[in-house]
FIROZA-345027 format. One record per residue: residue number from 1; residue in three letters; x, y, z of N, C-alpha, C, O in turn. Coordinates in nm, 4 decimals. Each point is the difference from the previous one (the first is absolute). Layout:
BEGIN
NODE  n  res  nX  nY  nZ  caX  caY  caZ  cX  cY  cZ  oX  oY  oZ
NODE  NUM  ALA  X  Y  Z  X  Y  Z  X  Y  Z  X  Y  Z .
...
***
This chain:
BEGIN
NODE  n  res  nX  nY  nZ  caX  caY  caZ  cX  cY  cZ  oX  oY  oZ
NODE  1  MET  0.0829  -0.1176  0.0000  -0.0867  0.1127  -0.0034  0.1016  0.1251  -0.0011  0.1047  0.0039  0.0645 .
NODE  2  GLU  -0.1517  0.0933  -0.1453  0.0755  0.1266  -0.0039  -0.0210  0.0855  0.1240  -0.1062  -0.0036  0.0622 .
NODE  3  ASP  0.2022  0.0756  -0.0292  -0.0018  0.0808  0.1128  0.0210  0.1529  -0.0438  0.1097  0.0392  -0.0400 .
NODE  4  ALA  -0.2119  0.0375  0.0491  0.0069  0.1381  -0.0458  0.1102  0.0762  0.0676  0.0633  0.0863  -0.0609 .
NODE  5  GLN  -0.0394  -0.1173  0.1869  0.0949  0.0719  0.0804  0.1370  -0.0109  -0.0660  0.0733  0.0987  -0.0067 .
NODE  6  PHE  -0.0375  -0.2194  -0.0428  0.1302  -0.0132  -0.0654  0.0103  0.0573  -0.1440  0.0986  0.0610  -0.0411 .
NODE  7  THR  -0.2137  -0.0876  -0.0337  0.0115  0.0542  -0.1381  -0.0131  0.1511  0.0011  0.0578  0.0639  -0.0879 .
NODE  8  ASN  -0.1307  -0.0005  0.1825  0.0021  0.1437  0.0072  0.1295  0.0610  0.0471  0.0324  0.1121  -0.0391 .
NODE  9  ALA  0.0419  -0.1814  0.1211  0.1258  0.0441  0.0525  0.1205  -0.0500  -0.0903  0.1170  0.0261  0.0281 .
NODE  10  LEU  -0.1543  -0.0980  -0.1356  0.1116  -0.0497  -0.0876  0.0558  0.1037  -0.0908  -0.0704  0.0831  -0.0574 .
NODE  11  GLN  0.1962  -0.0907  0.0468  0.0888  0.0930  -0.0835  0.0804  -0.0825  -0.0851  0.0648  -0.0911  0.0516 .
NODE  12  LEU  -0.0598  0.1132  -0.1902  0.0933  -0.0611  -0.0846  0.1084  0.0909  -0.0253  -0.0205  0.1138  -0.0423 .
NODE  13  ILE  0.1481  -0.1647  0.0694  0.1157  0.0751  -0.0190  0.0884  -0.0767  -0.0918  -0.0275  -0.1161  -0.0304 .
NODE  14  GLY  0.1372  0.1799  -0.0164  0.1006  -0.0612  -0.0801  0.1171  -0.0489  0.0885  -0.0165  -0.0286  0.1186 .
NODE  15  TYR  0.1346  0.0204  -0.1813  0.1145  -0.0553  0.0626  0.0416  0.0890  0.1189  -0.0098  0.1224  -0.0077 .
NODE  16  PHE  0.0552  -0.1835  0.1150  0.0730  0.0713  0.1121  0.1077  -0.0922  0.0423  -0.0051  -0.1191  -0.0308 .
NODE  17  PRO  0.1093  0.1722  0.1049  0.1117  -0.0832  0.0384  -0.0508  -0.1111  0.0957  -0.0700  0.0244  0.0982 .
NODE  18  GLY  0.1115  -0.1496  -0.1352  -0.0428  -0.1160  0.0779  -0.1171  -0.0754  -0.0648  -0.0328  -0.1098  0.0449 .
NODE  19  ALA  -0.0317  0.1653  -0.1496  -0.1097  -0.0582  -0.0549  0.0282  -0.1423  -0.0606  -0.0762  -0.0954  0.0159 .
NODE  20  ILE  0.1870  0.0914  -0.0830  0.0386  -0.1258  -0.0602  0.0186  -0.1128  0.1042  -0.0393  -0.1149  -0.0200 .
NODE  21  GLY  0.1013  0.1551  0.1313  0.0147  -0.0956  0.1206  -0.1328  -0.0396  0.0569  -0.0255  -0.1184  0.0222 .
NODE  22  LYS  -0.0584  0.2138  0.0016  -0.1346  -0.0278  0.0555  -0.0836  -0.0981  -0.0881  -0.0658  -0.0911  0.0502 .
NODE  23  ILE  0.0718  0.1140  -0.1788  -0.0787  -0.0862  -0.0900  0.0686  -0.1369  -0.0037  -0.0699  -0.1013  0.0040 .
NODE  24  THR  0.1971  0.0936  -0.0112  0.0705  -0.1303  0.0070  -0.0249  -0.0721  0.1310  -0.0362  -0.1177  -0.0019 .
NODE  25  ALA  0.0537  0.1820  0.1131  -0.0219  -0.0652  0.1242  -0.1461  -0.0412  0.0206  -0.0227  -0.1044  0.0610 .
NODE  26  LEU  -0.0713  0.1743  -0.1046  -0.1361  -0.0445  0.0117  -0.0242  -0.1285  -0.0844  -0.0595  -0.0975  0.0459 .
NODE  27  HIS  0.1088  0.1036  -0.1702  -0.0169  -0.1206  -0.0820  0.0653  -0.1197  0.0645  -0.0599  -0.1074  0.0046 .
NODE  28  ALA  0.1821  0.1229  0.0456  0.0795  -0.1065  0.0531  -0.0751  -0.0610  0.1245  -0.0167  -0.1216  0.0095 .
NODE  29  THR  -0.0254  0.2057  0.0800  -0.0601  -0.0581  0.1236  -0.1391  -0.0502  -0.0325  -0.0339  -0.1075  0.0496 .
NODE  30  TYR  -0.0494  0.1727  -0.1267  -0.1282  -0.0474  -0.0300  0.0006  -0.1410  -0.0734  -0.0717  -0.0938  0.0348 .
NODE  31  TYR  0.1550  0.0906  -0.1328  -0.0018  -0.1220  -0.0765  0.0807  -0.1179  0.0690  -0.0234  -0.1166  -0.0320 .
NODE  32  TYR  0.1126  0.1468  0.1211  0.0566  -0.0959  0.0863  -0.1032  -0.0541  0.1024  -0.0173  -0.1203  0.0192 .
NODE  33  ASP  -0.0481  0.2168  0.0435  -0.0926  -0.0332  0.1086  -0.1223  -0.0838  -0.0618  -0.0485  -0.0943  0.0625 .
NODE  34  ASN  0.0060  0.1298  -0.1762  -0.1282  -0.0595  -0.0503  0.0244  -0.1109  -0.1027  -0.0831  -0.0884  -0.0211 .
NODE  35  TRP  0.2032  0.0971  -0.0430  0.0194  -0.1039  -0.1071  0.1311  -0.0727  0.0143  0.0250  -0.0941  -0.0753 .
NODE  36  ASN  0.0591  0.1323  0.1672  0.1290  -0.0636  0.0329  0.0966  0.0208  -0.1173  0.0824  -0.0882  -0.0240 .
NODE  37  LEU  -0.0877  0.2010  -0.0513  0.0902  0.0260  -0.1036  0.1386  0.0330  0.0613  0.0065  0.0655  0.1040 .
NODE  38  ASP  0.0986  -0.1081  -0.1645  0.1271  0.0055  0.0544  0.0765  0.1271  -0.0371  -0.0602  0.0878  -0.0619 .
NODE  39  ILE  0.1879  -0.0717  0.0954  0.0807  0.1119  -0.0261  0.0110  0.0384  -0.1440  0.0242  0.1174  -0.0279 .
NODE  40  SER  -0.0396  -0.2037  -0.0625  0.0073  0.0265  -0.1451  -0.1129  0.0962  -0.0337  0.0160  0.0846  -0.0881 .
NODE  41  PHE  -0.1342  -0.0958  0.1586  -0.1030  0.0919  -0.0292  0.0307  0.1413  0.0337  -0.0224  0.0925  -0.0781 .
NODE  42  GLU  0.0759  -0.0776  0.1997  0.0338  0.1330  0.0538  0.1136  0.0615  -0.0918  -0.0076  0.1177  -0.0352 .
NODE  43  THR  0.1050  -0.1925  -0.0002  0.1100  0.0528  -0.0883  -0.0444  0.0367  -0.1319  0.0529  0.0942  -0.0591 .
NODE  44  GLN  -0.1563  -0.1689  0.0032  -0.0497  0.0274  -0.1354  -0.0811  0.1440  0.0108  0.0220  0.0937  -0.0767 .
NODE  45  VAL  -0.1104  -0.0908  0.1742  -0.0757  0.1266  0.0223  0.0885  0.1128  0.0156  -0.0172  0.0988  -0.0713 .
NODE  46  GLY  0.1151  -0.1027  0.1611  0.0932  0.1067  0.0304  0.0838  0.0328  -0.1195  0.0198  0.1174  -0.0313 .
NODE  47  GLY  0.0298  -0.2170  -0.0359  0.0885  0.0272  -0.1177  -0.0798  0.0591  -0.1186  0.0443  0.0978  -0.0604 .
NODE  48  GLU  -0.1615  -0.1561  0.0264  -0.0760  0.0532  -0.1101  -0.0598  0.1347  0.0238  -0.0069  0.0840  -0.0898 .
NODE  49  LEU  -0.0385  -0.0629  0.2173  -0.0511  0.1283  0.0290  0.1084  0.1125  -0.0057  -0.0218  0.1099  -0.0508 .
NODE  50  SER  0.1324  -0.1443  0.1035  0.1148  0.0966  0.0044  0.0451  0.0291  -0.1492  0.0286  0.1140  -0.0364 .
NODE  51  GLU  -0.0242  -0.2200  -0.0446  0.0374  0.0288  -0.1462  -0.1068  0.0858  -0.0738  0.0301  0.0902  -0.0782 .
NODE  52  PHE  -0.1521  -0.1246  0.1084  -0.1143  0.0848  -0.0520  0.0102  0.1402  0.0345  -0.0066  0.0856  -0.0883 .
NODE  53  MET  0.0236  -0.0530  0.2223  0.0029  0.1372  0.0488  0.1312  0.0700  -0.0652  -0.0006  0.1201  -0.0268 .
NODE  54  GLY  0.1017  -0.1950  0.0054  0.1233  0.0605  -0.0526  -0.0221  0.0436  -0.1473  0.0738  0.0834  -0.0525 .
NODE  55  ASN  -0.1771  -0.1416  -0.0127  -0.0315  0.0378  -0.1352  -0.1329  0.0635  -0.0185  -0.0526  0.0079  -0.1111 .
NODE  56  PHE  -0.0036  0.0388  0.2237  -0.1390  0.0547  0.0024  -0.0071  0.1263  -0.0877  0.0862  0.0879  0.0039 .
NODE  57  HIS  -0.1989  -0.0848  -0.0862  -0.0261  0.1116  -0.0889  -0.1436  0.0337  0.0181  -0.0895  -0.0774  -0.0339 .
NODE  58  GLU  0.0671  0.2007  0.0908  -0.1259  0.0373  0.0448  -0.1104  0.0013  -0.1095  -0.1173  -0.0152  0.0342 .
NODE  59  ASP  0.1490  0.0318  -0.1567  -0.1004  0.0014  -0.1095  -0.0389  -0.1438  -0.0378  -0.1033  -0.0206  -0.0637 .
NODE  60  ARG  0.1843  -0.0784  0.1019  -0.0230  -0.1324  -0.0324  -0.0408  -0.0874  0.1171  -0.0811  -0.0913  -0.0163 .
NODE  61  ASP  0.1356  0.1176  0.1332  -0.0189  -0.0863  0.1191  -0.0715  0.0766  0.1081  0.0055  0.1226  0.0099 .
NODE  62  GLY  -0.0728  -0.2017  0.0701  -0.0718  0.0592  0.1177  0.0374  -0.0698  0.1306  0.0216  -0.1212  -0.0003 .
NODE  63  PHE  -0.0134  0.1920  0.1088  0.0470  -0.0478  0.1341  -0.0896  0.0684  0.1001  0.0023  0.1225  0.0120 .
NODE  64  TRP  -0.0797  -0.1982  0.0585  -0.0842  0.0662  0.1075  0.0070  -0.0755  0.1317  -0.0033  -0.1228  0.0073 .
NODE  65  ILE  0.0125  0.1995  0.0890  0.0034  -0.0536  0.1409  -0.1344  0.0577  0.0688  -0.0300  0.1190  -0.0084 .
NODE  66  ALA  -0.0463  -0.2123  0.0758  -0.1103  0.0393  0.0789  0.0402  0.0312  0.1371  0.0613  -0.0817  0.0689 .
NODE  67  MET  -0.0956  0.2020  -0.0263  0.0332  0.0357  0.1462  -0.1373  0.0333  0.0646  -0.0859  0.0691  -0.0547 .
NODE  68  VAL  0.0753  -0.1252  0.1751  -0.1175  0.0274  0.0948  0.0572  0.0591  0.1252  0.0756  -0.0696  0.0678 .
NODE  69  GLY  -0.1045  0.1897  -0.0317  0.0500  0.0515  0.1281  0.1561  -0.0017  0.0114  0.0568  -0.0208  0.1072 .
NODE  70  GLY  0.0070  0.0435  -0.2217  0.1421  -0.0058  0.0023  0.0645  -0.1388  -0.0034  0.1222  -0.0145  0.0018 .
NODE  71  GLN  -0.2099  -0.0877  -0.0068  0.0488  -0.1442  0.0048  -0.0063  -0.0633  -0.1424  -0.0971  0.0222  -0.0724 .
NODE  72  PHE  0.1945  -0.0964  0.0348  0.0060  -0.0773  -0.1199  -0.1236  -0.0904  0.0004  -0.0218  -0.0750  0.0952 .
NODE  73  ALA  -0.0586  0.0819  -0.2011  -0.1202  -0.0790  -0.0088  -0.0146  -0.0805  -0.1390  -0.1044  -0.0565  -0.0326 .
NODE  74  GLY  0.2193  0.0582  -0.0435  -0.0106  -0.0826  -0.1263  0.0748  0.0747  -0.1072  0.0419  0.1152  0.0109 .
NODE  75  SER  -0.0293  -0.1975  -0.1205  0.0733  0.0524  -0.1195  -0.0577  -0.0719  -0.1259  -0.0548  -0.1102  0.0012 .
NODE  76  ILE  0.0749  0.1871  -0.1064  -0.0182  -0.0534  -0.1374  0.0956  0.0689  -0.0898  0.0352  0.1160  0.0215 .
NODE  77  VAL  0.0076  -0.1866  -0.1228  0.0959  0.0498  -0.0984  -0.0455  -0.0365  -0.1369  -0.0425  -0.1135  -0.0217 .
NODE  78  LEU  0.0490  0.2044  -0.0726  -0.0259  -0.0286  -0.1348  0.1338  0.0084  -0.0841  0.0622  0.1057  -0.0119 .
NODE  79  ASP  -0.0270  -0.2120  -0.0390  0.1212  -0.0086  -0.0823  -0.0441  -0.0001  -0.1416  -0.0617  -0.0931  -0.0519 .
NODE  80  GLY  0.0994  0.2107  -0.0118  -0.0351  0.0239  -0.1401  0.1167  -0.0302  -0.1016  -0.0087  0.0328  -0.1183 .
NODE  81  ARG  0.1101  -0.0923  0.1670  0.1214  -0.0237  -0.0928  -0.0360  -0.0862  -0.1217  0.0577  0.0200  -0.1069 .
NODE  82  GLU  -0.1494  -0.1133  0.1195  -0.0414  -0.0808  -0.1114  -0.1373  0.0278  -0.0454  -0.0652  -0.0864  -0.0586 .
NODE  83  SER  0.0179  0.2069  0.0841  -0.1465  0.0332  -0.0310  -0.0314  -0.0102  -0.1392  -0.1128  -0.0374  -0.0322 .
NODE  84  TYR  0.2032  0.0676  -0.0594  -0.0281  -0.0004  -0.1447  -0.0086  -0.1477  -0.0496  -0.0597  -0.0224  -0.1053 .
NODE  85  LEU  0.1153  -0.0773  0.1747  -0.0026  -0.1369  -0.0408  -0.1045  -0.0780  0.0783  -0.0867  -0.0644  -0.0590 .
NODE  86  GLN  0.0948  0.0701  0.1950  -0.0915  -0.0809  0.0853  -0.1025  0.0769  0.0737  -0.0902  -0.0620  0.0562 .
NODE  87  GLY  0.0953  0.1899  -0.0510  -0.0867  0.0772  0.0858  0.0670  0.0489  0.1207  0.1170  -0.0319  0.0216 .
NODE  88  GLY  -0.1824  0.1068  0.0585  0.0569  0.0402  0.1305  -0.0169  -0.1146  0.1009  -0.1020  -0.0687  0.0054 .
NODE  89  ARG  0.2147  0.0521  0.0784  0.0055  -0.1065  0.0925  -0.0189  0.0512  0.1436  0.0782  0.0837  0.0449 .
NODE  90  LEU  -0.1760  -0.1298  0.0256  -0.0244  0.0359  0.1363  0.0919  -0.0953  0.0900  0.0025  -0.1220  -0.0157 .
NODE  91  ARG  0.0673  0.1856  0.1047  0.0927  -0.0762  0.0784  -0.0001  0.0579  0.1433  -0.0471  0.1112  0.0241 .
NODE  92  TRP  0.0994  -0.1874  0.0655  0.0215  0.0310  0.1386  -0.1201  0.0661  0.0614  0.0070  0.1045  0.0646 .
NODE  93  PHE  -0.1219  -0.1735  -0.0892  -0.1369  0.0480  0.0550  -0.0178  -0.0751  0.1279  -0.0169  -0.1219  0.0000 .
NODE  94  ILE  0.0204  0.1938  0.1093  -0.0203  -0.0647  0.1259  -0.0594  0.0988  0.1058  0.0262  0.1203  0.0003 .
NODE  95  VAL  -0.1002  -0.1759  0.0803  -0.0613  0.0719  0.1203  0.0238  -0.0788  0.1282  -0.0400  -0.1160  0.0088 .
NODE  96  PRO  0.1036  0.1758  0.0894  0.0245  -0.0731  0.1237  -0.1268  -0.0665  0.0592  -0.1105  0.0532  -0.0109 .
NODE  97  PRO  0.1292  -0.1657  0.0711  -0.1291  -0.0666  0.0564  -0.0826  0.0911  0.0898  -0.1220  -0.0159  -0.0002 .
NODE  98  GLU  0.1736  0.1044  0.0726  -0.0753  0.0859  0.0907  -0.0804  0.1033  -0.0760  -0.0861  0.0638  0.0605 .
NODE  99  TYR  0.1071  -0.0445  -0.1809  -0.0651  0.0958  -0.0856  -0.0887  -0.0639  -0.1094  -0.0749  0.0677  -0.0705 .
NODE  100  GLN  0.0876  -0.2012  0.0604  -0.0822  -0.0706  -0.1005  -0.1496  0.0036  0.0212  -0.0403  0.0085  0.1160 .
NODE  101  GLY  -0.0486  -0.0142  -0.2186  -0.1364  0.0087  0.0152  -0.0531  0.1323  0.0288  -0.1160  0.0066  0.0407 .
NODE  102  ARG  0.1841  0.1001  -0.0558  -0.0417  0.1300  0.0279  -0.0099  0.0979  -0.1218  -0.0215  0.1203  0.0150 .
NODE  103  GLY  0.0381  -0.1782  -0.1324  -0.0116  0.0700  -0.1200  0.1279  0.0694  -0.0561  -0.0020  0.0675  -0.1030 .
NODE  104  ILE  0.1169  -0.0899  0.1810  0.1235  0.0595  -0.0473  0.0522  -0.0731  -0.1251  0.0528  0.0663  -0.0892 .
NODE  105  GLY  -0.0645  -0.1924  0.0792  0.0392  -0.0730  -0.1190  -0.0776  0.0411  -0.1200  0.0573  0.0071  -0.1087 .
NODE  106  ARG  -0.1788  0.0194  0.1203  -0.0930  0.0377  -0.1141  0.0506  0.1353  -0.0438  0.0121  0.0192  -0.1210 .
NODE  107  VAL  0.0198  0.0794  0.2088  0.0454  0.1328  -0.0331  0.1406  -0.0128  -0.0715  0.0246  0.0660  -0.1010 .
NODE  108  LEU  0.0586  -0.1457  0.1524  0.1330  -0.0147  -0.0694  -0.0151  -0.0635  -0.1388  0.0657  0.0452  -0.0938 .
NODE  109  LEU  -0.1485  -0.1468  0.0773  -0.0172  -0.0714  -0.1239  -0.0616  0.0963  -0.1016  0.0455  0.0035  -0.1143 .
NODE  110  ARG  -0.1440  0.0723  0.1503  -0.0683  0.0912  -0.0839  0.0977  0.1142  -0.0479  -0.0087  0.0493  -0.1125 .
NODE  111  ARG  0.1023  -0.0111  0.2059  0.1023  0.1015  -0.0445  0.0817  -0.0580  -0.1055  0.0281  0.0679  -0.0987 .
NODE  112  GLY  0.0117  -0.1862  0.1110  0.0896  -0.0710  -0.1051  -0.0769  -0.0082  -0.1320  0.0566  0.0307  -0.1049 .
NODE  113  ILE  -0.1827  -0.0710  0.1072  -0.0812  -0.0056  -0.1160  -0.0165  0.1315  -0.0689  0.0111  0.0111  -0.1221 .
NODE  114  ALA  -0.0386  0.0911  0.2045  -0.0260  0.1319  -0.0591  0.1338  0.0502  -0.0672  -0.0073  0.0662  -0.1036 .
NODE  115  PHE  0.1271  -0.0958  0.1596  0.1215  0.0375  -0.0499  0.0214  -0.0613  -0.1373  0.0477  0.0665  -0.0919 .
NODE  116  CYS  -0.0836  -0.1949  0.0784  0.0153  -0.0626  -0.1314  -0.0991  0.0593  -0.0969  0.0333  0.0172  -0.1172 .
NODE  117  LYS  -0.1468  0.0130  0.1583  -0.0997  0.0581  -0.1007  0.0471  0.1346  -0.0375  -0.0143  0.0362  -0.1168 .
NODE  118  GLU  0.0722  0.0462  0.2085  0.0470  0.1336  -0.0395  0.1187  -0.0096  -0.1007  0.0235  0.0925  -0.0778 .
NODE  119  ARG  0.0484  -0.2036  0.0810  0.1114  -0.0089  -0.0903  -0.0351  -0.0858  -0.1269  0.0867  -0.0289  -0.0825 .
NODE  120  ALA  -0.2088  -0.0079  0.0714  -0.0582  -0.0735  -0.1154  0.0699  -0.1372  -0.0189  0.0195  -0.0468  -0.1121 .
NODE  121  TYR  0.0158  -0.0130  0.2218  0.0546  -0.1460  -0.0133  -0.1178  -0.0807  -0.0454  -0.1151  0.0261  0.0353 .
NODE  122  LYS  0.1477  -0.1253  -0.1151  -0.1026  -0.0883  -0.0565  -0.0551  -0.0973  0.1015  -0.1160  -0.0402  -0.0087 .
NODE  123  LYS  0.1967  0.0024  0.1037  -0.0481  -0.1004  0.1056  0.0918  0.0227  0.1216  0.1037  0.0662  -0.0035 .
NODE  124  ILE  -0.1535  -0.1284  0.1104  0.0785  -0.0079  0.1259  0.0091  -0.1499  0.0270  -0.0943  -0.0739  -0.0283 .
NODE  125  TYR  0.2066  0.0289  0.0827  0.0045  -0.1370  0.0451  0.0733  -0.0060  0.1314  0.0646  0.0977  0.0378 .
NODE  126  LEU  -0.0722  -0.2126  0.0364  0.0679  -0.0200  0.1225  0.0137  -0.1593  0.0184  -0.0807  -0.0802  -0.0470 .
NODE  127  TRP  0.1889  0.0478  0.1185  0.0157  -0.1392  0.0434  -0.0155  -0.0091  0.1440  0.0506  0.0840  0.0744 .
NODE  128  THR  -0.1217  -0.1873  -0.0301  -0.0149  -0.0323  0.1339  0.0019  -0.1491  0.0127  0.0469  -0.0671  -0.0919 .
NODE  129  PHE  -0.0954  0.0100  0.2012  -0.0086  -0.1451  0.0098  -0.1344  -0.0423  0.0626  -0.0656  0.0720  0.0753 .
NODE  130  LYS  0.0326  -0.1929  -0.1133  -0.1315  -0.0555  0.0515  0.0007  -0.0128  0.1542  0.0960  -0.0419  0.0647 .
NODE  131  GLY  -0.2174  0.0838  -0.0121  -0.0133  0.0030  0.1380  -0.0069  0.1254  0.0743  -0.0309  0.0045  0.1190 .
NODE  132  LEU  0.0623  0.1051  -0.1957  -0.0147  0.1346  0.0439  -0.1410  0.0437  -0.0302  -0.0229  0.0797  -0.0910 .
NODE  133  ASP  -0.0729  -0.1321  0.1677  -0.1372  0.0155  -0.0314  -0.0566  0.1424  0.0089  -0.0791  0.0412  -0.0848 .
NODE  134  GLN  0.1209  0.0345  0.1898  -0.0428  0.1355  0.0163  0.0490  0.0861  -0.1221  -0.0782  0.0772  -0.0554 .
NODE  135  ALA  0.1987  -0.0902  0.0173  0.0573  0.0697  -0.1134  -0.0715  -0.0377  -0.1270  -0.0405  0.0884  -0.0755 .
NODE  136  ARG  0.0229  -0.2188  0.0483  -0.0715  -0.0489  -0.1208  -0.1301  0.0620  -0.0043  -0.0388  0.0475  -0.1067 .
NODE  137  ALA  -0.0370  -0.0420  0.2153  -0.1308  0.0537  -0.0109  -0.0063  0.1445  -0.0303  -0.0911  0.0449  -0.0696 .
NODE  138  LEU  0.1878  0.0325  0.1210  0.0136  0.1390  -0.0363  0.0361  0.0158  -0.1458  -0.0603  0.0810  -0.0705 .
NODE  139  TYR  0.1560  -0.1558  0.0251  0.0303  0.0029  -0.1489  -0.1091  -0.0217  -0.0873  -0.0186  0.0759  -0.0951 .
NODE  140  GLN  -0.0636  -0.1829  0.1208  -0.1096  -0.0334  -0.0777  -0.1132  0.1122  0.0137  -0.0623  0.0361  -0.0998 .
NODE  141  LYS  0.0402  0.0126  0.2137  -0.1036  0.1043  0.0219  0.0301  0.1187  -0.0857  -0.0906  0.0630  -0.0544 .
NODE  142  GLU  0.2222  -0.0303  0.0412  0.0433  0.1065  -0.0856  0.0094  -0.0192  -0.1505  0.0193  0.0957  -0.0750 .
NODE  143  GLY  -0.0334  -0.2222  0.0312  -0.0103  -0.0355  -0.1365  0.1182  -0.0731  -0.0507  0.0136  -0.0176  -0.1211 .
NODE  144  PHE  0.0760  -0.0277  0.2104  0.1107  -0.0924  -0.0482  -0.0484  -0.1391  -0.0188  -0.0849  -0.0510  0.0731 .
NODE  145  GLN  0.1421  -0.0093  -0.1743  -0.0338  -0.1430  -0.0316  0.1170  -0.0923  0.0067  0.1084  0.0380  -0.0444 .
NODE  146  LEU  -0.1228  -0.1591  0.0979  0.1063  -0.0948  0.0045  0.0217  -0.0490  -0.1386  -0.0934  -0.0475  -0.0646 .
NODE  147  THR  0.2254  0.0586  0.0122  0.0278  -0.0290  -0.1309  0.1076  -0.1148  -0.0121  0.0222  -0.0541  -0.1084 .
NODE  148  GLU  0.0421  0.0202  0.2217  0.1086  -0.1035  -0.0144  0.0206  -0.0504  0.1435  -0.0128  0.0762  0.0959 .
NODE  149  GLU  0.0447  -0.2049  -0.0826  0.0366  -0.0634  0.1173  0.1143  -0.0951  -0.0288  -0.0087  -0.0715  -0.0998 .
NODE  150  ILE  0.1191  0.0636  0.1811  0.1051  -0.0870  -0.0108  0.0493  -0.0457  0.1347  0.0093  0.0830  0.0904 .
NODE  151  VAL  0.0204  -0.1987  -0.0720  0.0592  -0.0576  0.1230  0.1477  0.0203  -0.0076  0.0621  -0.0440  -0.0968 .
NODE  152  VAL  -0.0013  0.1091  0.1951  0.1392  0.0261  0.0003  0.0613  -0.0265  0.1364  -0.0724  0.0107  0.0989 .
NODE  153  GLN  0.2008  -0.0448  -0.0857  0.0695  -0.0195  0.1186  0.0861  0.1154  0.0159  0.0984  0.0128  -0.0729 .
NODE  154  GLN  -0.1296  0.0790  0.1693  0.0722  0.1190  0.0338  -0.0192  0.0391  0.1363  -0.0978  -0.0417  0.0620 .
NODE  155  TRP  0.1851  0.1204  -0.0079  -0.0128  0.0521  0.1345  -0.0022  -0.1065  0.1030  -0.0559  0.0214  0.1076 .
NODE  156  GLY  0.1163  -0.1414  -0.1349  0.0034  -0.1043  0.1059  -0.1273  -0.0781  -0.0020  -0.0210  -0.0771  0.0936 .
NODE  157  THR  -0.0659  0.0884  -0.1896  -0.1286  -0.0784  0.0046  -0.0558  -0.0178  -0.1409  0.0595  0.0504  -0.0952 .
NODE  158  ILE  -0.1644  -0.1159  0.0799  -0.0662  -0.0038  -0.1323  -0.1270  0.0822  0.0077  -0.0804  -0.0165  0.0918 .
NODE  159  VAL  0.0630  0.1044  -0.1880  -0.1095  0.0820  -0.0101  -0.0734  -0.0076  -0.1392  0.0627  -0.0398  -0.0982 .
NODE  160  THR  -0.1853  0.0747  0.0893  -0.0674  0.0087  -0.1276  -0.0012  0.1493  -0.0324  -0.0818  0.0753  0.0529 .
NODE  161  ALA  0.1706  -0.0347  -0.1377  0.0085  0.1416  -0.0360  -0.1172  0.0332  -0.0926  -0.0356  -0.0814  -0.0852 .
NODE  162  GLN  -0.0240  0.1979  0.1002  -0.1204  0.0384  -0.0716  0.0300  0.1396  -0.0716  0.0540  0.0909  0.0629 .
NODE  163  LYS  -0.0880  -0.0786  -0.1856  -0.0004  0.1273  -0.0677  -0.1368  0.0498  -0.0159  -0.0869  -0.0715  -0.0500 .
NODE  164  TYR  0.0631  0.1940  0.0912  -0.1226  0.0688  -0.0146  0.0214  0.1208  -0.0994  0.1025  0.0680  0.0042 .
NODE  165  GLU  -0.2051  -0.0452  -0.0940  0.0083  0.1113  -0.0931  -0.1271  0.0791  0.0027  -0.1090  -0.0500  0.0278 .
NODE  166  PHE  0.1286  0.1791  -0.0587  -0.1094  0.0970  -0.0038  0.0116  0.0721  -0.1294  0.0806  0.0929  -0.0056 .
NODE  167  PRO  -0.1533  -0.1250  -0.1026  0.0033  0.0750  -0.1216  -0.0544  0.1414  0.0172  -0.1012  0.0242  0.0657 .
NODE  168  LEU  0.1735  0.0665  -0.1277  -0.0444  0.1442  0.0076  -0.0508  0.0570  -0.1351  -0.0467  0.1134  -0.0098 .
NODE  169  THR  0.0587  -0.1973  -0.0902  -0.0450  0.0513  -0.1338  -0.1153  -0.0906  -0.0527  -0.0524  0.0238  -0.1088 .
***
């Protein structure tokens, strides 16, 4: 259930010192605690996010942090580096457990979608894995469709990777 207190106090901001670390740490702890993903997951998130930010281009890429009362409440990133071939890629979308179910994820996801529409990207896509039911429900509610599933061994476990796409044209 959404919580108007949180969505009314929600502020979306861009990069700030420590943002890469906060996003990486939240991914590492959340996915370890809930899915037992190993150190390779954390190093992948940290490495890829750092590389992305080192090549960030504001006309092509989007980076938003949700803050509530000065506290980190989530993130979403739009990677536009391959937008002309594959579409905009939503990445590093996460809301800490204590803020989930309050509408923050919806606000972040809609910001990413709006960004892609503003830039006339033909589609948006994201990779996730089977079992993240809250996220899946949100993606589908906003218009994303499951287009691919593959079973892979990574991050110290076996996951069913899922690709979701949202056509914009």
